[in-house]
C-alpha positions as CSV (number, residue, x, y, z in Angstrom):
1,X,35.0,6.8,151.7
2,X,35.2,2.7,151.9
3,X,38.4,1.7,150.4
4,X,38.8,-0.6,147.3
5,X,40.5,-4.0,148.7
6,X,43.3,-5.3,146.4
7,X,43.3,-9.0,147.0
8,X,44.0,-12.0,144.3
9,X,42.5,-15.0,145.3
10,X,45.4,-18.5,143.5
11,X,43.3,-21.9,143.9
12,X,46.3,-24.2,144.7
13,X,45.8,-27.8,142.6
14,X,47.8,-31.1,143.6
15,X,48.5,-33.9,140.5
16,X,49.9,-37.1,141.8
17,X,51.4,-40.4,140.4
18,X,49.4,-43.4,141.3
19,X,45.6,-44.6,141.5
20,X,42.8,-43.6,144.4
21,X,44.9,-43.2,147.7
22,X,48.7,-45.1,146.0
23,X,50.7,-41.7,144.7
24,X,50.8,-39.6,147.4
25,X,54.1,-40.2,148.3
26,X,54.5,-38.4,145.1
27,X,52.4,-35.4,144.9
28,X,52.9,-32.2,143.5
29,X,51.1,-28.9,143.9
30,X,50.6,-25.8,141.4
31,X,48.0,-23.6,140.5
32,X,44.7,-23.1,138.4
33,X,43.4,-20.6,136.8
34,X,39.5,-20.3,135.7
35,X,38.5,-18.7,132.7
36,X,35.4,-18.8,130.0
37,X,36.3,-19.0,126.2
38,X,35.2,-17.3,123.5
39,X,31.7,-19.1,123.7
40,X,31.6,-18.5,127.4
41,X,32.2,-22.2,128.0
42,X,34.4,-22.9,131.4
43,X,38.3,-23.4,130.6
44,X,40.7,-24.9,133.7
45,X,44.5,-24.1,132.9
46,X,46.9,-26.0,135.3
47,X,50.6,-25.3,135.9
48,X,52.2,-27.6,138.5
49,X,56.1,-27.8,139.0
50,X,57.6,-31.2,138.7
51,X,60.8,-31.8,140.2
52,X,62.8,-29.1,137.8
53,X,60.1,-28.7,135.1
54,X,56.4,-27.4,135.4
55,X,53.5,-29.0,133.5
56,X,51.0,-27.5,131.8
57,X,47.3,-28.4,131.0
58,X,44.0,-27.2,129.4
59,X,40.6,-28.4,130.3
60,X,37.1,-28.1,130.6
61,X,36.6,-28.8,134.5
62,X,38.9,-29.5,137.3
63,X,38.2,-33.3,136.9
64,X,39.4,-33.7,133.3
65,X,42.6,-31.5,134.0
66,X,43.7,-33.4,137.0
67,X,43.5,-36.6,135.2
68,X,45.4,-35.1,132.8
69,X,48.4,-33.5,134.9
70,X,48.0,-37.1,136.9
71,X,49.4,-38.6,133.5
72,X,51.8,-36.3,133.0
73,X,53.4,-36.8,136.1
74,X,53.7,-40.7,135.3
75,X,55.2,-39.9,132.5
76,X,58.0,-38.0,134.0
77,X,58.6,-40.0,137.0
78,X,58.3,-43.2,135.5
79,X,59.0,-42.9,131.8
80,X,61.2,-40.1,132.0
81,X,59.8,-37.7,129.8
82,X,61.9,-35.0,130.9
83,X,65.3,-37.3,131.0
84,X,66.6,-35.6,127.5
85,X,66.6,-32.5,126.7
86,X,66.1,-33.5,122.9
87,X,67.2,-32.2,119.5
88,X,67.9,-28.1,119.0
89,X,69.1,-26.5,116.0
90,X,70.8,-22.6,116.2
91,X,68.3,-20.2,114.1
92,X,69.5,-16.8,113.6
93,X,72.4,-17.1,116.4
94,X,69.2,-18.6,118.7
95,X,69.3,-22.1,120.1
96,X,65.7,-23.5,119.5
97,X,64.0,-26.8,121.0
98,X,63.0,-28.9,118.5
99,X,59.8,-30.8,120.5
């Protein structure tokens, strides 16, 4: 009797703040997941931890995904995207972020 293997393959992805060889001192790693949409077109989902937060993006391929994640890393590191917690509101005794 052949035993089934329970294996999950995770694809590691990198994002950096800089163009070309510049920016490799500001690199962050995460994971990507590949799926297909309802029409059968490929979709790639990325999740990368940058400092104390995560960035998420979706794209049609890993090249577009890389461009989006690289841009977000630059916005976080150079433009202070996560520097402010923003405004909050209490609704039904629960704190909600108003992004």
